[in-house]
C-alpha positions as CSV (number, residue, x, y, z in Angstrom):
1,M,31.8,-0.7,-31.4
2,R,33.2,1.3,-28.0
3,G,35.9,3.7,-29.4
4,S,35.0,3.8,-32.9
5,K,32.6,6.4,-34.5
6,H,29.0,5.6,-34.0
7,K,26.6,6.0,-36.8
8,P,22.9,5.8,-35.9
9,T,20.8,3.4,-38.3
10,E,16.9,3.6,-38.7
11,D,16.7,0.3,-36.6
12,S,18.8,1.9,-33.7
13,R,16.9,5.1,-33.8
14,K,13.7,2.8,-33.6
15,L,15.3,1.1,-30.5
16,V,16.3,3.9,-28.7
17,K,12.9,5.5,-28.9
18,A,11.1,2.1,-28.0
19,L,13.3,1.8,-25.0
20,S,13.0,5.4,-24.0
21,S,9.3,5.1,-24.0
22,V,9.1,2.2,-21.4
23,G,11.5,4.2,-19.1
24,I,14.6,2.3,-19.8
25,T,17.7,4.6,-18.5
26,Y,20.2,6.4,-20.8
27,E,23.2,4.2,-19.2
28,D,21.1,1.1,-20.0
29,I,20.1,2.1,-23.5
30,A,24.0,3.1,-24.2
31,D,25.0,-0.3,-23.0
32,K,22.5,-2.0,-25.3
33,L,24.0,0.0,-28.3
34,A,27.6,-0.5,-26.9
35,I,28.1,3.2,-27.1
36,C,28.8,5.7,-24.1
37,D,26.1,8.0,-22.7
38,D,27.3,11.2,-24.1
39,T,27.5,9.4,-27.7
40,L,23.7,8.2,-27.0
41,V,22.4,11.9,-26.3
42,K,24.5,13.4,-29.0
43,N,23.1,10.9,-31.5
44,Y,19.6,10.2,-30.3
45,R,18.5,13.3,-28.3
46,E,15.3,13.5,-30.4
47,E,14.4,9.7,-29.8
48,L,15.1,9.9,-26.4
49,R,12.8,12.9,-25.7
50,D,10.0,11.6,-28.2
51,G,10.0,8.0,-26.7
52,R,9.4,9.8,-23.1
53,V,6.9,12.4,-24.3
54,D,4.9,9.8,-26.4
55,A,4.5,7.3,-23.6
56,N,3.7,10.0,-21.0
57,A,0.8,11.2,-23.4
58,Q,-0.4,7.7,-23.9
59,I,-0.5,6.9,-20.3
60,G,-1.9,10.3,-19.6
61,Q,-4.8,9.6,-22.1
62,S,-5.5,6.3,-20.6
63,L,-5.6,7.9,-17.1
64,F,-7.9,10.7,-18.3
65,Q,-10.1,8.1,-19.9
66,N,-10.4,6.2,-16.6
67,A,-11.0,9.2,-14.7
68,K,-14.0,10.4,-16.9
69,S,-15.4,7.0,-16.9
70,G,-15.8,7.2,-13.0
71,N,-12.7,5.5,-11.8
72,T,-12.3,7.3,-8.5
73,S,-8.7,6.7,-7.9
74,A,-7.7,7.9,-11.3
75,Q,-9.9,11.0,-10.6
76,M,-8.2,11.7,-7.2
77,F,-4.8,11.1,-8.8
78,W,-5.5,13.5,-11.7
79,L,-6.8,16.1,-9.3
80,K,-3.9,15.9,-7.1
81,T,-1.2,16.0,-9.7
82,R,-2.9,18.2,-12.3
83,A,-5.2,20.4,-10.4
84,G,-3.2,21.0,-7.4
85,W,-5.6,19.5,-5.0
86,K,-4.3,17.9,-1.9
87,E,-5.4,16.0,1.3
88,T,-5.1,17.9,4.5
89,N,-5.8,16.8,8.0
90,G,-6.5,19.5,10.5
91,L,-5.7,19.3,14.2
92,E,-7.3,21.7,16.6
93,V,-5.6,21.8,20.1
94,T,-7.1,23.5,22.9
95,G,-6.9,23.7,26.6
96,L,-9.4,22.5,29.3
97,D,-13.0,23.1,28.5
98,G,-12.0,24.1,24.9
99,G,-10.0,27.3,26.4
100,A,-6.8,28.7,25.7
101,I,-3.6,26.7,26.1
102,Q,-1.4,28.0,28.7
103,V,2.3,28.5,27.6
104,I,5.1,28.1,30.0
105,T,8.2,29.6,28.6
106,G,10.7,28.8,31.6
107,I,11.0,27.2,35.0
108,D,10.8,29.2,38.2
109,D,12.7,27.9,40.6
110,G,12.3,30.4,43.2
111,D,15.8,31.9,43.3
112,S,15.0,35.2,41.4
């Protein structure tokens, strides 16, 4: 089929959407259909997009439901990726007895 004019069919459209929805690369989808990547994108742009978006929406819904039902891992993941939360570790450095740190900027060798 490579080299000949590709004509999408209803079956090939369903296949592209299904493969896209589970994260198969464009290159592998094109290989499956025996077409080049450019032909795939030209003829199946909508199926590639819809497969990815629909799958992300389904997984997002599942994650959201898990977070709402008390799954703390799902809650933390949601808040970090969707609400901008982040974990931070602070480290305070002090000198002796909590005082200021003495900063030495050079070495005095006594020849000055």
